[in-house]
C-alpha positions in Angstrom: 117.2 155.4 204.1 120.5 154.2 205.5 122.8 151.4 204.5 122.1 149.9 207.7 118.6 149.7 207.0 118.1 149.1 203.9 118.5 145.3 204.1 115.9 145.2 207.3 113.1 146.7 205.0 114.1 144.6 202.1 113.5 141.4 204.6 110.5 142.7 206.1 108.9 143.2 202.4 110.0 139.7 201.5 108.6 138.5 204.8 105.3 140.2 203.9 105.5 139.1 200.5 105.5 135.3 201.5 103.1 135.9 203.9 100.3 137.3 201.5 101.4 134.4 199.0 101.0 131.5 201.6 97.5 133.3 202.8 96.5 132.7 198.7 98.0 129.6 198.2 95.9 128.2 201.4 92.6 129.4 199.8 93.4 127.7 196.1 94.4 124.8 198.2 91.1 124.1 200.0 89.4 124.7 197.1 91.7 122.0 195.7 91.0 119.6 198.3 87.4 119.8 197.9 88.0 119.2 193.9 89.8 116.5 194.6 86.8 114.9 197.4 84.1 115.8 194.8 86.0 114.3 191.5 86.3 111.1 193.4 83.1 110.8 194.4 82.0 111.4 190.8 84.4 108.8 189.9 82.9 106.5 192.0 79.4 107.4 191.4 80.2 107.1 187.7 82.2 103.6 187.9 79.3 102.1 189.8 76.5 103.5 187.4 78.2 103.5 184.3 78.5 100.5 181.6 80.3 103.4 179.1 84.1 102.6 179.9 84.9 106.5 178.2 82.9 108.0 181.0 84.6 106.0 183.8 88.4 106.8 181.9 87.3 110.0 182.4 86.5 110.2 185.4 89.5 108.8 186.7 91.3 111.4 184.6 90.2 113.8 186.5 90.5 112.4 189.5 94.2 112.1 189.2 94.4 115.3 187.9 92.5 116.3 190.8 95.6 114.4 193.0 98.1 115.4 190.9 96.9 119.3 191.9 97.1 118.8 195.5 100.2 117.0 195.4 101.8 120.0 194.1 100.1 122.4 196.9 101.6 120.4 199.2 104.9 120.9 197.7 104.1 124.3 197.1 103.2 124.8 201.0 106.1 123.0 202.1 108.5 125.7 200.1 106.6 128.9 201.1 107.4 127.8 204.8 110.9 127.2 204.5 111.5 130.3 202.8 109.3 132.1 205.3 111.9 130.5 207.9 115.0 131.1 205.7 114.2 134.8 205.7 113.3 135.1 209.3 116.5 133.4 209.9 118.0 135.7 207.7 116.1 138.8 209.6 117.6 137.6 213.3 120.8 137.2 212.0 121.1 141.0 210.4 119.2 142.6 213.3 121.2 143.5 216.2 120.8 142.0 219.8 119.6 145.0 221.1 116.7 145.4 219.1 
């Protein structure tokens, strides 16, 4: 591999790594979304059927934890997309115009 192609190969591997991370993250994110909705449905059920304050608090804590996980997912999705865009911009800047 020549010196001129080394940065291109490195950028290509980085872009492929970002794409694979994004796919795994999307699957995990969908699971988190479904878990959050299930936690809030459970919280609603426990709040309307239980007189036990401890049960309601545990359901509320679970629901809030899921919201935090959902927010973390959204933030990591944003960071991953921006990283991909930056790497693609670098790739375009490095690639000769005739290619």
